[in-house]
N, C-alpha and C positions, 0 to 999 in steps of 0.2 A: 696442756699446762702452759702458761705463759712464762717466758724467761724473766728472771729477776733482773732488774736494772741495777747497774753498779751505783752504789751509794757514794756520795762525795766524802773524801777524807776529812775535809774541814767545812764548817757551816757557820755563817754569820747571819744572825737575824737582827736587823736594826730598826730604829724608829718604832719600837714597841710602845704602845700607848702607856701601859703601866706594867712594868716587869716586877713581879713579886718573887723574891728569891727563895722563900720557904726555908732559909737556913737558920742557924741559931740567932742571927741578928734580926731576922724578919724584915729585911729591907724592902722598900717599895721605891722603884726607880722609874719616874715618869720619863718617857721618851728614850728609854734605855736600849741597850744592845746585849746580845748573848752570843758568845763565840764558843764553838765546840770542835774538838778534833777527835777522830776515831770514836765518835759516839759519846764522848765525855765532855761535860762543860768545863772549859778552861778559864773563861773570864766573863764577867758581867760588869756593866758600868753605865755611866751617863754619856760619855763621848767615845766613839770608836777611835782607837789610836791610829794615827795617820798611816803607819806602815803595816797595819793589820790587814792581811789578805786571806780570802777563803776561796775554796773551789766553787762554792755556791753561796750567793748572798740573797737573802730575802728581805725586802723592805716591807714593813708592816705598818703603813701609815694609818692614822686614825680615820675611820669612816663612821661618823656618828649619825644614827637615824633615830628619830623619835618613835616610841611605841605608841599604841593607842591611848595609853594612860598619860602620855606626855613626857615619859622618862627616857633617858638615853641608856640603852643597855651597854655594859662595858665591853670593850674590845679586848681580846686576850688570846693566848695560846691555849691549847687543850688543858683541862683541869689535870694537874699532876696526880691527883688521887685516883683518877680514872684508870690509870695504869698500875696502881699499887699491887693488884693481884698478880702482875707479871713478875714482881720481885725487883729488888734493887740492882740486880745484875743485868737488867735489860738495857740494851744499847739505845742511846737517844734517837738516832736516825731510824732504827727499826720501830721504836715506840711511836714516834711521830707519824710514820707512814702507815701504821696499822690502826690508828684511832679513827 
């Protein structure tokens, strides 16, 4: 059995092509960021606050490639519905690493 690596306490994902919040407001944030602590999302927005620091930062720049049909597939994080069977209590870091 391989030892489990220590998960960061805080995570910042920045430069997301299109961040869809799936909250009651259904916001779509082009070029947005997501900040999480202890596996729970704490903030999303358009610009990362200057003093916001995380143990791990992921840059998700847009890489657009044409498909054979000439369309550009969307860049995104994993579909949030894919983890729905794990329940609402699943921690974000665990969910992202198991998909």
